C-alpha positions as CSV (number, residue, x, y, z in Angstrom):
1,X,16.3,-5.5,-3.0
2,X,19.5,-3.6,-3.1
3,X,19.6,-3.4,-6.9
4,X,19.5,-0.3,-9.2
5,X,16.8,0.4,-11.7
6,X,17.5,-1.0,-15.2
7,X,19.2,1.4,-17.6
8,X,16.0,1.4,-19.8
9,X,12.8,1.0,-17.7
10,X,9.9,-0.4,-19.6
11,X,6.8,1.3,-18.3
12,X,4.3,-1.0,-16.5
13,X,1.2,-0.5,-14.5
14,X,3.1,-0.9,-11.2
15,X,6.3,0.6,-12.4
16,X,9.8,-0.6,-11.6
17,X,10.4,-0.8,-7.9
18,X,13.7,-1.3,-6.0
19,X,14.1,-1.4,-2.3
20,X,16.8,-1.1,0.4
21,X,17.0,-0.5,4.1
22,X,18.0,2.7,5.8
23,X,18.4,1.5,9.4
24,X,15.1,0.0,10.4
25,X,13.2,1.7,7.5
26,X,12.4,-0.1,4.3
27,X,12.7,2.4,1.4
28,X,11.0,1.5,-1.9
29,X,11.8,3.6,-5.0
30,X,9.4,3.4,-8.0
31,X,9.8,4.8,-11.5
32,X,8.3,3.9,-14.9
33,X,4.6,3.7,-14.0
34,X,2.7,3.3,-17.2
35,X,0.2,6.0,-18.3
36,X,-3.1,5.0,-19.8
37,X,-6.1,7.0,-21.1
38,X,-7.7,7.2,-17.7
39,X,-4.6,7.1,-15.4
40,X,-5.0,8.8,-12.1
41,X,-2.9,8.9,-9.0
42,X,-5.7,8.8,-6.4
43,X,-9.5,8.8,-5.8
44,X,-9.6,12.5,-6.6
45,X,-8.5,12.1,-10.2
46,X,-5.1,13.6,-9.9
47,X,-3.2,12.9,-13.1
48,X,0.4,11.8,-13.5
49,X,2.9,11.2,-16.3
50,X,5.6,8.7,-17.0
51,X,8.0,11.2,-15.2
52,X,6.4,10.2,-11.9
53,X,8.8,9.1,-9.2
54,X,7.6,7.6,-5.9
55,X,9.6,7.0,-2.8
56,X,7.9,5.0,0.0
57,X,9.3,4.6,3.5
58,X,7.9,1.9,5.8
59,X,8.8,1.6,9.5
60,X,7.4,0.2,12.7
61,X,6.5,2.6,15.5
62,X,5.4,2.3,19.1
63,X,2.4,4.3,20.3
64,X,4.3,7.3,21.5
65,X,5.9,7.8,18.0
66,X,2.7,7.1,16.2
67,X,0.6,9.5,18.3
68,X,1.4,12.6,16.3
69,X,0.2,10.9,13.1
70,X,-3.0,9.8,14.8
71,X,-3.6,13.4,16.0
72,X,-3.0,14.8,12.5
73,X,-5.3,12.2,10.9
74,X,-8.1,13.0,13.4
75,X,-8.1,16.6,12.4
76,X,-8.2,15.8,8.7
77,X,-10.5,12.8,8.1
78,X,-9.6,9.6,9.9
79,X,-10.8,9.3,13.5
80,X,-9.1,5.9,14.0
81,X,-6.8,6.2,17.0
82,X,-4.2,4.0,18.5
83,X,-4.5,2.6,22.0
84,X,-1.9,3.9,24.5
85,X,-2.3,0.7,26.5
86,X,-1.4,-1.4,23.4
87,X,2.2,-2.5,23.6
88,X,2.0,-3.5,19.9
89,X,3.6,-1.8,17.0
90,X,2.1,0.4,14.3
91,X,3.1,0.5,10.6
92,X,3.9,3.9,9.2
93,X,4.1,4.6,5.5
94,X,5.6,8.0,4.4
95,X,5.6,8.5,0.7
96,X,6.9,11.3,-1.5
97,X,5.6,11.8,-5.1
98,X,7.3,14.0,-7.7
99,X,6.3,14.5,-11.3
100,X,7.6,17.7,-12.8
101,X,5.1,17.5,-15.6
102,X,2.2,17.7,-13.2
103,X,3.3,19.1,-9.9
104,X,5.3,22.3,-9.2
105,X,7.0,20.6,-6.2
106,X,7.3,17.1,-4.7
107,X,4.7,16.3,-2.0
108,X,4.7,14.0,0.9
109,X,2.0,12.2,2.9
110,X,2.1,9.9,5.9
111,X,-0.3,7.0,6.8
112,X,-0.1,5.1,10.0
113,X,-1.8,1.7,10.2
114,X,-3.3,0.1,13.3
115,X,-3.3,-3.6,13.6
116,X,-6.8,-5.0,13.7
117,X,-7.2,-7.2,16.8
118,X,-10.3,-8.9,15.5
119,X,-9.9,-12.3,14.0
120,X,-10.0,-12.5,10.2
121,X,-13.2,-13.9,8.9
122,X,-13.1,-16.6,6.2
123,X,-13.9,-15.2,2.8
124,X,-15.7,-16.9,-0.1
125,X,-13.5,-17.8,-3.0
126,X,-12.9,-20.7,-5.4
127,X,-11.2,-22.8,-2.8
128,X,-14.0,-22.1,-0.3
129,X,-17.2,-23.4,-1.7
130,X,-19.3,-22.2,1.3
131,X,-21.5,-19.3,0.3
132,X,-22.6,-16.6,2.8
133,X,-26.0,-18.3,3.0
134,X,-24.3,-21.4,4.4
135,X,-25.0,-23.5,1.3
136,X,-22.4,-25.1,-0.8
137,X,-21.8,-23.4,-4.2
138,X,-21.9,-25.3,-7.5
139,X,-18.2,-25.4,-8.1
140,X,-16.7,-28.0,-10.5
141,X,-14.8,-30.7,-8.8
142,X,-12.3,-33.2,-10.2
143,X,-12.4,-36.9,-9.2
144,X,-8.6,-37.0,-9.2
145,X,-5.9,-34.3,-9.3
146,X,-4.7,-33.3,-12.8
147,X,-1.0,-33.6,-11.9
């Protein structure tokens, strides 16, 4: 946070990201995203180069401010709507991508996330030996800790 990018950015899969606040908005600036033989920007196979620059803006919104985004999403592809009776907040991400080697102009998109009110279900993982069938998994166990 509040640091500049290094003078020489070494490309990595997630790039070099720095952040700062502009009022109540978290701004994350990313450069130096590594390019591989099958590197794509999205599910549609949009390519990118090491010249890609991403600026993300995260902010919390109330329903009235988020409604425009919900309406726009409903027209495009995403029927999820906020609830005007919900006094909670919504997380909005606005991101701008520029890559002069691929795009003729920078482009911007917005996503507004609704908090899921349902309780989180416990997931199966190494620490949770309970399989979905309800039986214990055959996970190695130590008689004593190794530290």
